[in-house]
RODO-2510 file (C-alpha; in nm, 4 decimals, decimal comma):
residues 387
     n   res          X          Y          Z
     1     m     3,2013    -0,8262     7,7752
     2     e     2,8702    -0,9824     7,7335
     3     c     2,7854    -1,0581     7,3322
     4     p     2,4578    -1,1923     7,2536
     5     a     2,4973    -1,4825     6,9979
     6     a     2,2740    -1,3374     6,7735
     7     t     2,4922    -0,9989     6,7395
     8     v     2,7937    -1,2204     6,6985
     9     r     2,6619    -1,4388     6,4222
    10     h     2,5353    -1,1109     6,2459
    11     h     2,8862    -0,9457     6,2971
    12     h     3,1299    -1,2497     6,2437
    13     r     3,0607    -1,3765     5,8674
    14     l     3,2921    -1,6237     5,7050
    15     l     3,3316    -1,5663     5,3662
    16     s     3,4877    -1,8278     5,1741
    17     g     3,7284    -1,7647     4,8638
    18     t     3,8544    -1,9485     4,6179
    19     g     4,1737    -2,0922     4,8165
    20     s     4,2122    -2,4893     4,8473
    21     s     3,9311    -2,6105     5,0280
    22     i     4,0256    -2,7905     5,3700
    23     s     4,1058    -3,1298     5,4359
    24     s     3,7911    -3,3848     5,3887
    25     l     3,7885    -3,4444     5,7356
    26     q     3,6226    -3,0893     5,7774
    27     r     3,3928    -3,1083     5,4514
    28     a     3,1023    -3,1716     5,6462
    29     h     2,8388    -2,8992     5,6105
    30     h     2,9185    -2,7659     5,9478
    31     l     3,2709    -2,7097     6,0357
    32     r     3,4117    -2,7255     6,3605
    33     l     3,7460    -2,5562     6,4439
    34     p     3,9470    -2,6729     6,7035
    35     v     4,0399    -2,4210     6,9521
    36     k     4,2321    -2,4174     7,3118
    37     s     3,9677    -2,3239     7,5663
    38     a     3,7296    -2,1603     7,3380
    39     a     3,5456    -1,9654     7,6155
    40     a     3,8846    -1,7863     7,7398
    41     a     3,9874    -1,7357     7,3949
    42     v     3,6341    -1,5628     7,3374
    43     r     3,6603    -1,3518     7,6396
    44     m     4,0055    -1,2199     7,5411
    45     s     3,9874    -1,1882     7,1574
    46     l     3,6304    -1,0574     7,1111
    47     r     3,5989    -0,6897     7,2350
    48     e     3,4535    -0,3901     7,1404
    49     d     3,7884    -0,1945     7,1325
    50     g     3,9318    -0,4455     6,8804
    51     p     3,9360    -0,3843     6,4838
    52     s     3,6725    -0,5505     6,2586
    53     l     3,8417    -0,8325     6,0462
    54     a     3,7466    -1,0314     5,7383
    55     v     3,9400    -1,3735     5,6512
    56     v     3,9164    -1,4070     5,2593
    57     g     3,9660    -1,7861     5,1471
    58     v     3,8682    -1,9036     5,5175
    59     t     3,7935    -2,2585     5,3804
    60     g     4,1737    -2,3072     5,2567
    61     a     4,4646    -2,4451     5,4412
    62     v     4,5694    -2,1264     5,5000
    63     g     4,2570    -1,9696     5,5597
    64     q     4,1963    -2,2390     5,8260
    65     e     4,5285    -2,1726     5,9944
    66     f     4,4536    -1,7861     5,9910
    67     l     4,1776    -1,8804     6,2302
    68     s     4,3868    -2,1257     6,4518
    69     v     4,6540    -1,8508     6,4797
    70     l     4,4147    -1,5558     6,5633
    71     t     4,2808    -1,7807     6,8584
    72     d     4,6175    -1,8952     6,9800
    73     r     4,7592    -1,5210     6,9879
    74     s     4,4228    -1,4009     7,1387
    75     f     4,3949    -1,1197     6,8536
    76     p     4,1651    -0,8480     6,9696
    77     y     3,8490    -0,7971     6,7010
    78     r     3,4957    -0,6579     6,7698
    79     s     3,3825    -0,8588     6,4697
    80     i     3,4997    -1,1222     6,2099
    81     r     3,3660    -1,2099     5,8637
    82     m     3,4532    -1,5179     5,6947
    83     l     3,4648    -1,4985     5,3342
    84     a     3,5039    -1,7770     5,0531
    85     s     3,3793    -1,8897     4,7025
    86     k     3,0282    -1,9213     4,6213
    87     r     3,0212    -2,3118     4,6506
    88     s     3,1347    -2,2793     5,0250
    89     a     2,8981    -2,0440     5,0875
    90     g     2,6504    -2,1300     5,3170
    91     k     2,8448    -2,3696     5,5449
    92     h     2,8453    -2,3469     5,9086
    93     l     3,1696    -2,2791     6,0809
    94     t     3,2347    -2,2815     6,4848
    95     f     3,5278    -2,0336     6,5756
    96     e     3,5714    -1,9520     6,9480
    97     g     3,2445    -2,0722     7,0818
    98     h     3,0204    -1,8970     6,7983
    99     d     2,8685    -2,0271     6,4987
   100     y     2,9458    -1,8534     6,1772
   101     v     2,7963    -1,8784     5,8051
   102     v     3,0719    -1,8625     5,5312
   103     e     2,9340    -1,6101     5,2943
   104     e     3,0120    -1,5622     4,9231
   105     l     3,3077    -1,2917     4,8694
   106     t     3,1684    -0,9911     4,7294
   107     p     3,2588    -0,6009     4,6775
   108     e     3,0310    -0,5349     4,9768
   109     s     3,2064    -0,7899     5,2119
   110     f     3,4683    -0,5218     5,2894
   111     d     3,1987    -0,2467     5,4486
   112     g     3,3373    -0,1583     5,7600
   113     v     3,6261    -0,3776     5,7977
   114     d     3,9584    -0,2463     5,9174
   115     i     4,1758    -0,5679     5,8303
   116     a     4,1336    -0,8457     5,5923
   117     l     4,3383    -1,1428     5,5814
   118     f     4,3798    -1,2763     5,2068
   119     s     4,4709    -1,6281     5,0940
   120     a     4,2582    -1,6984     4,8018
   121     g     4,4918    -1,7069     4,5114
   122     g     4,6520    -1,4216     4,3019
   123     s     4,3228    -1,3443     4,0852
   124     i     4,1050    -1,2914     4,3694
   125     s     4,3596    -1,0603     4,5668
   126     k     4,4051    -0,8745     4,2271
   127     h     4,0226    -0,8160     4,1945
   128     f     3,9123    -0,7852     4,5482
   129     g     4,2246    -0,6358     4,7135
   130     p     4,2116    -0,2739     4,5610
   131     i     3,8268    -0,3148     4,6330
   132     a     3,8856    -0,3450     5,0098
   133     v     4,1419    -0,0846     5,0095
   134     e     3,9267     0,1672     4,8385
   135     k     3,6879     0,0959     5,1313
   136     g     3,9311     0,2008     5,3600
   137     c     4,0461    -0,1565     5,4851
   138     v     4,4237    -0,2444     5,5027
   139     v     4,4702    -0,5991     5,3156
   140     v     4,7609    -0,8162     5,4243
   141     d     4,7626    -1,0388     5,1317
   142     n     4,9261    -1,4020     5,1033
   143     s     4,9397    -1,4470     4,7458
   144     s     5,2062    -1,2745     4,4904
   145     a     4,9743    -1,0545     4,3288
   146     f     5,1365    -0,7406     4,4964
   147     r     5,4823    -0,8689     4,6180
   148     m     5,6727    -0,6559     4,3810
   149     e     5,5007    -0,3740     4,3312
   150     d     5,6388    -0,0530     4,4120
   151     g     5,4886     0,1164     4,7355
   152     v     5,3550    -0,2107     4,8477
   153     p     5,5314    -0,3125     5,1748
   154     l     5,6933    -0,6751     5,1408
   155     v     5,7072    -0,7661     5,5373
   156     i     5,8482    -1,0222     5,7531
   157     p     5,7716    -0,8520     6,1121
   158     e     6,1154    -0,9990     6,2862
   159     v     6,3008    -0,8472     5,9599
   160     n     6,1857    -0,5442     5,8251
   161     p     5,8697    -0,4103     6,0364
   162     e     5,9902    -0,0546     5,9283
   163     a     5,8476    -0,1066     5,5436
   164     m     5,4962    -0,0766     5,6838
   165     a     5,5414     0,1860     5,9590
   166     h     5,3259     0,4458     5,7621
   167     v     5,0168     0,2465     5,7322
   168     k     4,7625     0,2963     6,0198
   169     l     4,4274     0,2076     6,1235
   170     g     4,1312     0,4214     6,1968
   171     n     4,2476     0,7151     5,9621
   172     g     4,0032     0,5953     5,7143
   173     k     4,2789     0,5008     5,4319
   174     g     4,3369     0,1512     5,3138
   175     a     4,6430     0,0056     5,2089
   176     l     4,7902    -0,3314     5,0920
   177     i     5,0662    -0,5097     5,2633
   178     a     5,2373    -0,8132     5,0941
   179     n     5,3201    -1,1657     5,2787
   180     p     5,6366    -1,2476     5,1308
   181     n     5,6392    -1,6072     4,9850
   182     c     5,6912    -1,9082     5,2252
   183     s     6,0334    -2,0069     5,1126
   184     t     6,1415    -1,6379     5,1629
   185     i     6,0053    -1,6099     5,5113
   186     i     6,1707    -1,9276     5,6305
   187     c     6,5109    -1,8539     5,4434
   188     l     6,5309    -1,4887     5,5703
   189     m     6,4204    -1,5383     5,9574
   190     a     6,7701    -1,7354     5,9751
   191     a     6,9811    -1,5292     5,7251
   192     t     6,8634    -1,1980     5,8420
   193     p     7,0227    -1,1891     6,1626
   194     l     7,3379    -1,3098     5,9933
   195     h     7,3129    -1,0556     5,7328
   196     r     7,2637    -0,7773     5,9681
   197     r     7,6102    -0,8621     6,1458
   198     a     7,8450    -0,9436     5,8496
   199     k     7,6662    -0,8466     5,5576
   200     v     7,5644    -1,1271     5,2858
   201     k     7,7558    -1,0697     4,9560
   202     r     7,6231    -1,4051     4,8114
   203     m     7,3346    -1,6629     4,8913
   204     v     7,2898    -1,9956     4,7447
   205     v     6,9840    -2,1632     4,8774
   206     s     6,8176    -2,5176     4,8067
   207     t     6,4669    -2,5474     4,9236
   208     y     6,2783    -2,9059     5,0036
   209     q     5,9347    -2,8013     5,0029
   210     a     5,6121    -2,9618     5,1443
   211     a     5,2823    -3,0539     4,9811
   212     s     5,1127    -2,7843     5,1781
   213     g     5,2645    -2,5059     4,9550
   214     a     5,0337    -2,6198     4,6826
   215     g     4,7320    -2,6366     4,9008
   216     a     4,5282    -2,8768     5,1054
   217     a     4,4417    -3,0555     4,7764
   218     a     4,8123    -3,1572     4,7471
   219     m     4,8419    -3,2526     5,1035
   220     e     4,5517    -3,5017     5,0402
   221     e     4,7041    -3,6303     4,7288
   222     l     5,0136    -3,7203     4,8904
   223     e     4,8431    -3,9196     5,1390
   224     l     4,6101    -4,0849     4,8878
   225     q     4,9062    -4,1411     4,6785
   226     t     5,1034    -4,3202     4,9948
   227     r     4,8513    -4,5476     5,0593
   228     e     4,8212    -4,6478     4,6967
   229     v     5,1863    -4,7206     4,5957
   230     l     5,2043    -4,9008     4,9469
   231     e     4,8901    -5,1264     4,7971
   232     g     5,0411    -5,1676     4,4863
   233     k     4,7921    -4,9650     4,3078
   234     e     4,8589    -4,6784     4,0336
   235     p     4,9054    -4,3558     4,2428
   236     t     4,6393    -4,0585     4,1417
   237     c     4,8208    -3,7983     3,9882
   238     k     4,5909    -3,4695     3,9912
   239     i     4,7984    -3,2095     4,1386
   240     f     5,1107    -3,2588     4,0484
   241     k     5,1032    -3,4798     3,7319
   242     q     5,3460    -3,7442     3,8418
   243     q     5,3589    -3,9365     4,1515
   244     y     5,4640    -3,7425     4,4619
   245     a     5,4665    -4,0269     4,7334
   246     f     5,8434    -4,1755     4,7597
   247     n     5,9706    -3,9489     4,4831
   248     l     6,1075    -3,5841     4,4669
   249     f     6,1194    -3,3140     4,1877
   250     s     6,1480    -2,9880     4,0570
   251     h     5,9312    -2,7467     4,1975
   252     n     5,5968    -2,7517     3,9900
   253     a     5,5991    -2,3821     3,9272
   254     p     5,6399    -2,2682     3,5754
   255     v     6,0023    -2,2398     3,4437
   256     l     6,0927    -1,9064     3,3103
   257     s     6,3131    -1,8449     2,9776
   258     n     6,6237    -1,7884     3,2362
   259     g     6,5673    -2,1546     3,3394
   260     y     6,4683    -2,0637     3,6928
   261     n     6,1021    -2,1506     3,7881
   262     e     5,9080    -1,8753     3,9245
   263     e     5,9366    -2,0162     4,2798
   264     e     6,2983    -1,9631     4,2690
   265     m     6,2757    -1,6208     4,1367
   266     k     6,0291    -1,5290     4,3789
   267     l     6,2984    -1,5749     4,6637
   268     v     6,5689    -1,4029     4,4667
   269     k     6,3386    -1,1075     4,4180
   270     e     6,1564    -1,0627     4,7440
   271     t     6,5029    -1,1064     4,9357
   272     r     6,6567    -0,8179     4,7630
   273     k     6,3196    -0,5989     4,8215
   274     i     6,3045    -0,7082     5,2020
   275     w     6,6706    -0,6578     5,2480
   276     n     6,6448    -0,3183     5,0536
   277     d     6,9535    -0,4365     4,8421
   278     m     6,8890    -0,4515     4,4613
   279     d     7,2582    -0,5589     4,4069
   280     a     7,2219    -0,8915     4,6624
   281     k     7,3491    -1,1746     4,4655
   282     i     7,0993    -1,4638     4,5314
   283     t     7,0618    -1,7921     4,3644
   284     a     6,7812    -2,0766     4,4657
   285     t     6,6845    -2,3958     4,3475
   286     c     6,3694    -2,5113     4,4626
   287     i     6,2288    -2,8915     4,4977
   288     r     5,9058    -3,0635     4,5865
   289     v     5,9622    -3,3521     4,8582
   290     p     5,6792    -3,5962     5,0002
   291     v     5,6284    -3,4204     5,3450
   292     m     5,3231    -3,2788     5,4487
   293     r     5,3352    -2,9088     5,5704
   294     a     5,6966    -2,7942     5,6749
   295     h     5,9559    -2,6625     5,4265
   296     a     6,3727    -2,7379     5,4689
   297     e     6,6034    -2,5176     5,3321
   298     s     6,9826    -2,5526     5,2629
   299     v     7,1434    -2,1924     5,3008
   300     n     7,5252    -2,0935     5,1961
   301     l     7,6105    -1,7658     5,2946
   302     q     7,9265    -1,5542     5,1970
   303     f     7,9745    -1,2347     5,3963
   304     e     8,1555    -0,9209     5,3659
   305     k     8,2897    -0,9102     5,6988
   306     p     8,4040    -1,2306     5,9069
   307     l     8,1677    -1,4414     6,1359
   308     d     8,2910    -1,7619     6,2873
   309     e     8,0262    -2,0163     6,3614
   310     e     8,0161    -1,9756     6,7330
   311     t     7,9320    -1,6219     6,7077
   312     a     7,6738    -1,7228     6,4475
   313     k     7,4954    -1,9491     6,6681
   314     e     7,4741    -1,7093     6,9382
   315     i     7,3209    -1,4356     6,7122
   316     l     7,0514    -1,7078     6,6515
   317     k     6,9793    -1,8003     6,9618
   318     n     6,9055    -1,4832     7,0545
   319     a     6,6851    -1,3975     6,6887
   320     p     6,3381    -1,3529     6,7598
   321     g     6,1238    -1,6276     6,5895
   322     v     6,4153    -1,8891     6,5537
   323     m     6,5368    -2,1988     6,7434
   324     v     6,8979    -2,3249     6,7161
   325     i     6,8558    -2,7390     6,6967
   326     d     7,2308    -2,8011     6,6335
   327     d     7,3652    -3,1020     6,8315
   328     r     7,6654    -3,2642     6,6576
   329     a     7,7098    -3,5092     6,9405
   330     s     7,4014    -3,6955     6,8573
   331     n     7,3446    -3,5665     6,5143
   332     h     7,0232    -3,3986     6,5966
   333     f     6,9512    -3,1063     6,3544
   334     p     6,6156    -2,9838     6,2428
   335     t     6,3525    -3,1793     6,0726
   336     p     6,0189    -3,0844     5,8972
   337     l     5,8432    -3,3030     6,1617
   338     e     5,9767    -3,0666     6,4345
   339     v     5,8507    -2,7716     6,3448
   340     s     5,5069    -2,8860     6,2038
   341     k     5,2649    -2,6617     6,3839
   342     k     5,5151    -2,4626     6,5738
   343     d     5,5710    -2,0933     6,5059
   344     d     5,9479    -2,0536     6,5250
   345     v     6,1554    -2,1592     6,2378
   346     a     6,4457    -2,3736     6,3633
   347     v     6,8249    -2,3719     6,2377
   348     g     7,1234    -2,6191     6,2841
   349     r     7,4229    -2,7622     6,0719
   350     i     7,5936    -2,4193     6,1445
   351     r     7,9068    -2,4649     6,0313
   352     r     8,1983    -2,2773     5,8522
   353     d     8,1885    -2,3244     5,4748
   354     v     8,5305    -2,4692     5,4134
   355     s     8,5289    -2,3569     5,0373
   356     q     8,6157    -2,0360     5,1310
   357     d     8,8926    -1,8535     5,3277
   358     g     8,8789    -1,7487     5,7003
   359     d     8,5283    -1,6816     5,8509
   360     y     8,3571    -1,5414     5,5493
   361     g     8,1168    -1,8042     5,4781
   362     l     7,8753    -2,0380     5,6664
   363     d     7,6241    -2,3265     5,5504
   364     i     7,3237    -2,3734     5,7727
   365     f     6,9876    -2,5556     5,7546
   366     v     6,6604    -2,4472     5,7901
   367     c     6,3043    -2,5850     5,8851
   368     g     5,9709    -2,4020     5,9058
   369     d     5,6165    -2,4330     5,9010
   370     q     5,4989    -2,3453     5,5546
   371     i     5,1327    -2,2810     5,6529
   372     r     5,2268    -2,1401     5,9786
   373     k     5,5280    -1,9039     5,9897
   374     g     5,5337    -1,9232     5,5999
   375     a     5,1762    -1,7787     5,5759
   376     a     4,8945    -1,7407     5,8305
   377     l     5,1236    -1,6636     6,1553
   378     n     5,3558    -1,4010     5,9480
   379     a     5,0192    -1,2417     5,8274
   380     v     4,8607    -1,2159     6,1564
   381     q     5,1875    -1,0926     6,2999
   382     i     5,1549    -0,8079     6,0487
   383     a     4,8197    -0,7007     6,1605
   384     e     4,9470    -0,7191     6,5176
   385     l     5,1730    -0,4264     6,4190
   386     l     4,8580    -0,2286     6,2982
   387     l     4,7204    -0,2267     6,6385
***
């Protein structure tokens, strides 16, 4: 369809939230997003019968990935508003061949918006999420603000799409849908197909989490520290308060009175909610490792019913959004590099837990892109379920 540039600029405003700013390579006044065949993407995505969108926190790492995923998946929209914090307002952004001005996030930003993708931090979500819902908008929120609230669906589309079956577009009723934490999404993409077959009694998870989970600034600091350490300089420690390059440490989330940190308890509580099993026995240890943007997780599973490793491998090969990398002969298994900027979660090291009798236990190793499936892709898939 024909779409005059002036009309596109008017309807497609970019609102910048308080999420982490994008890479220094993109900090010029005019932001240009790489897209595959921009003209083709516009023809496929920009259409009058699509919903109106808003991206909150568009200048952050996940906000930028929202736009990339929308293009990659040819998500239909009739208009898009780019929203961010006051300091980012006024920047120009090129998306799918059109120029947008990033606008400051305000309550009026959601007038006429059908779907809002939020990744601007919990405090922004808590303040503006209900405002958007009141205006009839369906909010897909990437923060932890609403995940454990009763009545708010916590959704991984391949795992529990039924949780949001009651949310509809076009009826004038707004709604909140929560995106799970990145480590939860990556874990459950692999664990859930096995859980459906044999029912998990107990799950022990150890995570190895990338810098991207702490935002674009953390990714930049890891790169900076690496150069500094190699040059014999004292590393700059602003984000994590300790050396990150060539090091690893317990996840930087606050430690609770039970000795677990908040990241670990997110995985425990969110899994129970997503699986609709408040009695599921889950424990986690979360570690920050000097990897740029993909998380890795070691997952030990104990089942109620027997499940041998070959059957488990076949189940995972057929699971949507999962790829199996499990070549024992060549010692080739999932790595963060292999899944970076990829949609699928990779699973390998699929083996019987020799500490348990029979086929009642398995160990698996999982890798997934934290920014993509761990955040932006999952949110856009949720939005696709609304169409």
